[in-house]
N, C-alpha and C positions, 0 to 999 in steps of 0.2 A: 504494500498499500505507499502511497505518497504521505508526504510530514504529513498531511492535514488532516489523515486517519489513521497515525500510529497508533493512537490508544487504542483499537480496536483490532481483534484478526477480523476475517471475512466472515466467519458468520455471524458472528455479532452484528457487524458493519451491516450485512443482508435483513437481521433482523430489523434493527434501527430503521431502517430507510424502509422496510417494508410496513411497519405502523407509523410512517408520518402521514399527516392529513394533507402535505402537498402530492401532488401527482409526481414520481419520481423514475426516472428513466436512466438506463447506463447503453451508451452506444459507443460502439468500438470508432480506430480510426477514419474505417472506410464509413463511417455513419450507419450501421446498422444493429439494431436494437436489441441488447445481449439482456437485459434486464427490467422487469416491469413491476412496479407495487400497484396493491389494490388501486388506490386514488387514480392511477393513472389510467387501469383500466374503466373505472367509473368515469372519468373525464372521458375517453376515446369511446364509452360504450363496446369495447373490444375484448375479449379476453388476455390473457398473458401471452399464449400459446398463439393465437392471432397474431398480435403484435411483434413477438420475436422471431429475429431472424428477417425483419423487413426493416424497409430502409427509414429514417427515423422521418422521412419527409420535410425538416425545415433545415436550414442551413446550419453546421454546427461552428459555431465559434466563439470562442470567449469572449466574452463583453460584459458590459452593463446590464444591468435587468431591462430586458425587451418584452413589449406586449406582441401575441401572435392570435390569430384567430383558429380556432380549432372548431370544425365540423365535425362531430361524431357519424356513426353509423345510421343514426335515428335520424339524422338531421337537424338536431338539435345545435346550436349556435353557441362556442363559450369564447369568452376574452380570456387570456392566462397571461401570467407575469412569468416569462422565462428566465432562467440564470442559468449559466454553463461551467462549471469549474473541471481543471481536469484531475483526473484520479489514475490508479493503477487498479486494473479488473482483471482477476484470477492471473495478477502477472504480468497484466498485459495492459500498454496505455489505452486510456479511454475516456471519455466525457460522461462526468454526470450532472444529468440536467432535472430541474428542479422547474416545475409548474403549479403556480398558485391561480386556482379561478379567481377573477376578480371581477366576474360579470355583473354582479349585484352591483359593486363599486362602481365600477364604468355606466350602468345604467342611472344609478343615481347622480352622477356626475352631471352627465347629459341631459337627464330630467332639473336637475340644478340649474343649471347652467341655459337651458330654455327657458327654464321659468323665469330667470334674471333678465334673460332679454325681453320677454313678455312684460315684465315688471319694468324696465326701462323704459320699454313703449310705451306704456300706457304713463307713467310718470312725463314723459314727456309732451304725450297728448294732453294729460291733466293740465301739466303747464300752458301748453298755448291755450287749452279753453278757459283757463282761471285768468290769464293775461287779456284774452280779446274781451269775455264777459267785464273785466275791473277794468280795462279802457273806454268799453262801452259805456259803461257807468258811470263814469267818472266823468265822461263827456257829456252824458244826459244830467247829471246832477250840475255840473260845468253852467248848463245852459240854460237850466232851472233858478241858479244862482244871479246869473246876469240878466235873467227876464225881472225877475224881483227887483234886482237891485234899480234898474229901468226903471219900473213903475213907481219905485220910490224916491228916484230922481226926479222925474220927470211930470209923474200925477201926484206929488206930493199933499200939494193944496186940496184936491180933489178928493182924497180918501180922506175916511172917518178914520179915529185914532186906533179903533178896532182894526180896522184893515191895515194899518202901517205896521200895527204889533205883528198882525199875522203874518206879512210879507217879510220883516226882520227875523222871524222865527222860522219860516220856509228857507232864509238865506241862511240862517246859525243853523239848520239841520242839515243842508245840501255841503255847508263846510264841514262839519264834523264827522259827516258820511263820507268825504271825499279822503277827510284825511284817515278814516279807517279801512278805505280802501288803498291807502298809502299802505298805512302798516300792514295790513296784509300781505301786498303785493311784494315788499319788501323782507317779509318771516320768509316768503317762498321763495325769492332768489337766495337767503341766507341760505336753505336747506338744499340747493341743487346747486348751487355756482361751485366750480371748482377752486379746489384751495391753491394759493400761488403761495408759497411759504417763504420768506426771507425773513434775516436778523433787522431787528430793530429797536430806536430807542421808544421804550414805551411812556418814560418820562414827559418826553417831548410830546408825545401823540397827546396825552390826558393834559398835560398845558396850552395845547394848542385849542382842544375841545371846550376847555374852560375859559378861556380869552372870549369863545365866539359867545357861550353862554352869556358871560357879562358883558357882551356888546348889547346884548337887547335889553337887559336887567342892570342899567349901570347907577341907579341912585341905592340899590340894596347895601348895607353893610356886610362885609363877608371878609372870613379868612381861610384862605386857601393854603394847604400844606400837601405837598407832594413830591416824595422822594425821588432826588433827584438820578438822573442816568442809570435806571431800569432797562434790563436789555433782556428783548425777548426773540424766539423762533414761531410765526404764525404769518397766516393771510394779512396783511397790513390794513386792507382795506375793509374785511370782516371785523377785524379787533376792533375800529376804529367803529363800527358799527354798534359794536356790544359796549365799548366806553360810554359813546352819545349819548346810550338808554341808562347807563347807569349814574354817570353825574348830573345827568337833565332829570334825575329821578330824586338826586340827594339835594338838588337847587330844588326841585320843586316842593319836597316834603320838608325843607326849613326854611319856606316863606314866613312861618307866624312866628320863626323864631327872633328874638331881639337883634343878631348878629349868626350870619350862616358861617359854620363851620364845615368844612368838608375836607377829609385828608385819603388820599391816594398814596399807595405803597406795596413794599412786597414784605411778608413775614420770613424772619429768621430761622434756620431749623428748630431752634428753642423755643419762640411762637409755637410754630409748628406743632411741634410735638405737644406742649402745652396744650394747644387748638383739639389739639384729636382726642386729648383725653377728656376733656371738659365736655366732648360733645359726641364720643364715641366715633370719631372719624376715622375714614380710611381712607388712604393716599400713597400713591407709589412713591419710594424713595427719591425717584428722580423727577417729580412735582416740584415747580414754581407755584405758590399761593399768593395771590393778589387782594388788596382788598379797597374796598371805596365806604368810608365810614363820614357818616354825618351827625348831629343834632338837633333831626328835627322830629317830627311827631313818632316817631317809630311805630311798633307795632309787638304783639303776643308771637313769642317765636314758635311757640307750638302751632301756627299758625302759615308758617314762611312756604313751606313746600306751594301754596297756594298762589302763591306769587308767579311761580314761574308757568302758570296754567293759563293760556290764553283766556282773555275776558275774566279773568278773577281777578279780583280788587279786594283790598280789605280795608280801604277808604272810599267813603262816597265821591261820585262824580260831583257832586253840589260843592264840597270841599277842594276839590283838588281832581283838575282835569284830566283827561285821560281815556283811554280805549281798552288798558289791560293786555297789549300787546308785545309791549317795550321789552318786559322780563322774560316773554315767553324765547323772544330775538334772543336776548342775551346767551338764554341758558342753548338754544341753537348753534350758536356762533360756539361757544365754550364746547359742546359735546363734540362739533366738527373738527374741533382741534384734539380731541381725546380727553379731555379735560372736565371739572365739575364746577359745579356752583350753587353754592346754597346761602342763607342770611339767618343773620342773629338781631334781634331786635327788644327793646321795650317801650311799654307805651311811655308818649311821652320824655324820653331818654336817648332817641336816637336810633338807628341803625347802623349793621355794617353786613354788605354783602362781599360775599369772597368767591374768589374763582380760579381755578389751577389749569396749567398749562406745562404740559412736558419739557423737563428744559433741555430734550433735542428732539 
């Protein structure tokens, strides 16, 4: 026997391969079958006596695992994974051929591939449909808003105060619905846009977002604390959408505070360990964890998971405007990067939103 089988004598070796669940055949240098185990008989649906002494029927060459198709005598098709090694058989050089039936596995893989293709086509069709529908709805609402505004501008004096109020409500509803459609379109794009990852400065991005927010609210007293020079690897455009929503939320829910305080930063390893112990959080060793903290109205931490569901809000729309899509969009962005997002809060004592991103 060759060195691979020196632990066994010929009888022991024959017994071992006879009991193997894989089909085992031994062929000589000329490719003639010299041994067949029961599993191989079953695969070919032919007896040992019918197979032995005949040509193997496939090229015999030392190679990595190769897939072959086997058509048995009863017409059943099998797909087998074939592997060939050199051995000595009855003191002569030969080849040991192992055949593993992978028909079910291949059928499952093919079925999954077909299903994946069908799902991708369905998603693409739904994207086109949702975009077309949203685009058309947005245009109709824009026209409604323009017409109601024209009536208010041109015929205001001829309208009763009640009619003017109704027109103003129509305009407001159309504007709010347009905002909802735009938010839904953004959530849809976030879900399906291909990631374009790069290394960039997250601190600079947060500063830019805050500056744009402050341009709209120039008279509000505020203290903004941003940890400098935080580097991340991700899709900059999508991460910007997440930060926009998180920082806009922090700004919105601190509007009744005497002074708005917002902090953005990255947790140290010790802070991550302390946090994971306090909330029983699981995280990957290579995760970087970031936070947006504010001194706003806060919320009950027990209800925090509702925040990340579309249209779920913990505060009334009368007190704080919004459509309940922003944090769902944040979660989708972070999930697409392989991270997680969660929140902690306390009523009237502010809130902290955390999100993780893989370091690599």
